[in-house]
C-alpha positions in Angstrom: -0.4 4.1 8.7 2.9 2.6 7.9 3.0 -0.7 6.0 3.6 -3.5 8.4 6.6 -5.6 7.6 7.6 -8.3 10.0 11.2 -7.9 11.1 12.1 -11.4 10.0 10.7 -10.8 6.5 12.4 -7.4 6.3 15.7 -9.0 7.3 15.3 -11.6 4.6 14.3 -9.0 2.0 17.6 -7.1 2.7 19.9 -9.9 3.8 19.5 -12.4 1.0 20.0 -9.9 -1.8 23.0 -8.4 0.0 24.5 -11.8 0.4 24.1 -12.6 -3.2 25.5 -9.2 -4.2 28.5 -9.8 -2.1 29.1 -13.2 -3.6 28.8 -11.9 -7.2 31.1 -9.0 -6.4 33.7 -11.3 -4.9 33.6 -13.5 -8.0 34.0 -10.5 -10.3 36.9 -9.0 -8.4 38.7 -12.3 -7.9 37.9 -13.5 -11.5 36.3 -16.6 -9.9 34.7 -19.6 -11.7 31.3 -17.8 -11.7 32.8 -15.3 -14.1 33.6 -18.0 -16.6 30.0 -19.2 -16.5 28.8 -15.7 -16.9 31.0 -15.1 -20.0 29.8 -18.4 -21.6 26.2 -17.4 -20.9 26.8 -14.0 -22.4 28.2 -15.5 -25.6 25.1 -17.6 -25.9 22.7 -14.7 -25.4 24.3 -11.8 -27.2 22.6 -10.9 -30.5 22.6 -7.1 -31.0 19.6 -5.8 -32.8 17.4 -2.7 -32.7 14.8 -4.2 -30.5 17.3 -5.2 -27.7 18.7 -1.6 -27.9 15.3 -0.1 -27.4 14.6 -2.4 -24.4 18.0 -1.4 -22.9 17.0 2.3 -23.3 14.2 1.7 -20.8 16.9 1.9 -18.1 18.1 5.3 -19.3 17.9 8.1 -16.7 16.0 10.2 -19.3 13.3 7.5 -19.5 13.0 5.9 -16.1 13.5 8.9 -13.8 10.6 11.0 -15.2 8.3 8.1 -14.5 9.4 8.1 -10.9 9.1 11.9 -10.7 5.5 11.7 -11.8 4.7 9.0 -9.3 6.4 11.0 -6.5 4.4 14.1 -7.4 1.1 12.2 -7.6 1.7 10.3 -4.3 2.7 13.5 -2.5 -0.4 15.4 -3.9 -2.8 12.6 -3.1 -1.4 12.1 0.4 -1.6 15.7 1.3 -5.1 16.1 -0.3 -6.5 13.2 1.7 -4.9 14.2 5.0 -2.5 11.3 5.3 -0.2 11.6 8.3 3.4 12.2 7.2 2.3 12.2 3.5 5.8 13.3 2.4 7.6 10.2 3.9 6.9 7.8 1.0 7.8 10.2 -1.8 10.9 11.3 0.1 12.0 7.7 0.5 11.5 7.0 -3.2 13.6 10.1 -4.1 16.4 9.1 -1.7 16.5 5.6 -3.1 16.9 7.0 -6.7 19.7 9.4 -5.6 21.5 6.5 -3.9 21.7 4.6 -7.2 24.5 6.6 -8.8 26.0 7.2 -5.4 26.5 3.5 -4.9 27.0 2.3 -8.5 29.7 4.8 -9.6 32.2 3.8 -6.9 31.5 0.1 -7.4 32.2 0.5 -11.1 35.5 2.2 -10.5 36.5 -0.4 -7.8 35.6 -3.6 -9.7 37.0 -2.2 -13.0 35.3 -4.9 -15.0 35.7 -4.9 -18.8 32.7 -4.9 -21.1 31.6 -7.7 -23.4 33.1 -8.2 -26.9 30.0 -6.5 -28.3 31.0 -3.1 -27.0 34.2 -1.0 -27.5 37.0 -1.9 -25.1 36.4 -0.2 -21.7 36.1 -1.0 -18.1 33.6 -0.1 -15.3 30.6 -2.3 -16.3 29.9 -3.8 -13.0 27.2 -3.4 -11.7 24.7 -2.2 -14.3 23.6 1.3 -13.7 20.8 1.0 -16.2 19.4 -2.0 -14.5 19.6 -0.4 -11.0 17.9 2.7 -12.4 15.1 0.7 -13.8 14.6 -1.4 -10.7 14.5 1.6 -8.4 12.6 4.0 -10.6 9.9 1.6 -11.8 9.8 -0.3 -8.5 9.5 2.8 -6.3 6.8 4.2 -8.6 4.9 1.0 -8.2 5.2 0.9 -4.4 3.9 4.5 -4.2 1.0 4.1 -6.6 -0.4 0.6 -5.8 -1.9 1.7 -2.4 -3.7 4.6 -4.2 -5.5 2.5 -6.8 -9.1 1.3 -6.1 -9.2 -1.7 -8.5 -7.3 -4.9 -7.5 -7.0 -5.7 -11.2 -5.4 -2.3 -11.9 -3.0 -2.8 -9.0 -2.0 -6.2 -10.4 -1.6 -4.8 -13.8 0.7 -2.1 -12.5 2.9 -4.7 -10.7 3.0 -6.8 -13.9 4.0 -3.7 -15.9 6.8 -2.9 -13.5 8.1 -6.4 -13.8 7.9 -6.3 -17.6 9.8 -3.0 -17.7 12.6 -4.2 -15.4 12.9 -7.6 -17.1 12.7 -6.0 -20.5 15.5 -3.6 -19.6 17.6 -6.4 -18.2 17.0 -8.6 -21.3 17.9 -5.8 -23.7 21.1 -5.0 -21.9 22.3 -8.6 -22.0 21.0 -9.3 -25.5 22.6 -6.1 -26.9 25.8 -6.9 -25.2 25.9 -3.8 -23.1 26.3 -5.8 -19.9 27.3 -9.3 -18.7 24.4 -11.2 -17.1 26.1 -10.9 -13.6 26.2 -7.1 -14.0 22.4 -7.2 -14.3 21.7 -9.7 -11.5 23.9 -7.7 -9.1 21.9 -4.6 -9.8 18.7 -6.5 -9.2 20.0 -7.3 -5.7 21.1 -3.7 -5.1 17.7 -2.4 -6.3 15.8 -4.7 -4.0 17.8 -3.5 -1.0 17.0 0.1 -1.9 13.3 -0.6 -2.4 13.2 -2.4 0.9 13.9 1.0 2.5 11.0 2.6 0.5 8.3 0.0 1.3 8.0 0.8 5.1 7.7 4.5 4.3 4.7 4.1 2.0 1.4 4.9 3.7 -1.6 2.7 3.0 -4.6 4.9 2.9 -7.7 3.7 1.0 -8.3 6.0 -2.0 -10.6 8.9 -1.2 -10.5 8.4 2.6 -9.1 11.4 4.4 -7.7 11.6 7.9 -10.9 13.3 9.1 -13.1 10.6 7.6 -11.0 7.9 9.3 -11.4 9.7 12.6 -15.1 10.1 12.3 -15.6 6.4 11.3 -13.6 5.3 14.4 -15.8 7.4 16.8 -13.4 10.3 17.1 -15.3 13.6 16.4 -14.1 15.6 13.4 -13.9 19.4 13.5 -17.3 19.7 12.0 -19.2 17.3 14.1 -18.9 19.0 17.5 -18.8 17.2 20.9 -20.5 13.9 21.1 
């Protein structure tokens, strides 16, 4: 059955990140006071090294998207094998969220035309961070799809922690290496949360190993093999 999300909680989950994203975007376009704070924070944090570059690479399409593809495939296979109604809905929502990342980020980069930090060659189009958005949606959607399929609460918690580590590690690497300003990263967090809010209701919570026919039998509805009651 669909994950139950109270309308008020869903509105907050979408509304607050959208509001913050709009505020940051306005400041970037208008060169507001928040941009000055952002630049000072960047100067304090930037220290390019090999480790920060490796962390930033976690947001590469070649790294993050294959992780999501594996999760999409496993969730689809598991849902169909266990007889989950509309088993394709969660994987489809995860795939659509990932496709929306470049569709949204590319025009925003062109519109805001923000220059990069002094640590990168002179160029524009750094806001928001595509690597951060890719990491948030790829690792986040994979986690949303896989967590309901895991039996052990400890393993589920470990997967959530791993997702957070990957996203935060990518974000830290991008800022530390100087590939992005901090606000570029925070804005992509907001964008990613909004996209994941569309994935969460589509994920079906079915206990591992329990098929549709098993659920029907346990609730008193005869399965195809039990005959009339």
